[in-house]
Each structure stands twice: as structure tokens, then as C-alpha cells.
C-alpha positions, -999 to 999 in steps of 0.1 A, spaced: -172 -741 200 -140 -747 219 -144 -781 236 -161 -814 235 -180 -805 266 -195 -775 248 -204 -797 218 -221 -822 242 -241 -793 258 -252 -781 223 -262 -817 214 -283 -821 247 -301 -789 240 -309 -798 204 -322 -833 215 -343 -816 241 -358 -793 215 -366 -823 193 -384 -840 221 -405 -809 226 -414 -810 190 -428 -846 188 -463 -850 174 -481 -874 199 -505 -864 227 -512 -828 235 -498 -803 210 -490 -766 208 -490 -752 173 -475 -718 166 -484 -698 135 -450 -691 119 -459 -676 85 -444 -643 76 -472 -624 94 -467 -644 125 -429 -640 125 -433 -603 119 -456 -600 149 -432 -619 172 -441 -656 169 -404 -668 170 -397 -656 206 -432 -669 216 -423 -703 203 -389 -702 220 -406 -692 253 -432 -720 251 -404 -746 245 -383 -731 273 -412 -731 298 -420 -767 290 -383 -776 295 -381 -757 328 -411 -775 341 -399 -809 329 -429 -814 307 -420 -839 279 -454 -852 268 -464 -820 250 -451 -812 215 -445 -778 201 -447 -774 163 -451 -747 138 -476 -741 110 -481 -716 82 -507 -688 82 -537 -694 103 -557 -668 83 -561 -640 108 -530 -619 104 -543 -591 126 -544 -615 156 -509 -628 153 -489 -643 170 -514 -671 173 -510 -703 193 -533 -733 192 -534 -759 220 -548 -792 208 -557 -817 235 -554 -855 230 -591 -857 222 -587 -831 194 -602 -802 213 -585 -770 200 -582 -736 217 -568 -707 197 -549 -680 216 -543 -647 199 -519 -618 202 -496 -640 223 -464 -625 237 -437 -642 259 -456 -635 291 -488 -648 277 -469 -679 265 -458 -686 301 -494 -682 313 -507 -706 287 -482 -732 299 -489 -727 336 -527 -724 334 -537 -744 303 -511 -771 300 -502 -776 337 -536 -769 353 -560 -777 325 -577 -743 327 -582 -724 294 -571 -687 295 -604 -675 282 -593 -638 280 -565 -647 256 -587 -668 231 -599 -659 197 -635 -658 211 -625 -631 236 -609 -611 207 -641 -613 187 -661 -598 216 -639 -567 217 
């Protein structure tokens, strides 16, 4: 860090990340146990936050949790609507994370082919 402007920029980004992690309304929960991190959950979570920021979506929180119990399907992402309805997405990568935001969060359409139910049918 070489200037106050750079410090201010870092502060704004950190505050934006905190807003993306609030716990009211619609939530996105990323499995961040050792199995999830090893499978690539950290870049998935970063992509989800960045996609929300890029689209100006501030009423959706992104949080992390421990093991979701199905390590073979990591990285796993749960989208929990305001009414408590939960959709679990499996084997999520950065491109799938973008799709979850654009289709599920923005347009309200579940990405059926990325869900745990679709993985069970294979």
C-alpha cells in the first residue's frame, strides 16, 4: 500500500464483501470444509461474490459453512430463498457459479442440471 487512495480502495472492496455476506433475505451458502476447499470452493465463492457485485445485487448474502456431507460432490453451493426453499448445486466451478447467479438469482430459474437431484440420476 503506497497511498491513502489505495487504502480507501481496499476499504471499499472490504465493505462491499461484508455487504455480500449479510444474513437476511436470499442466501448463498458455500461448503468450505477441507473437502470443499480442496475441490475448489474458494474460487467458486469468490466468483459468486464478484458476480453479485458486478450485477449490483446487494440483497443476497454469500456465506460459508462446514462440510455438507457429500465430499464426492464438492464444491457444493446451496441457494436458500426467503421462504426457506433450498436448492443444492454440486460440482460447482466458476462458470457454473456465474450461471447460478444469472439463471437462479437474477431470473428465478433453478439450474436443474447442476443440482444434487441431477447428480443422483447419473
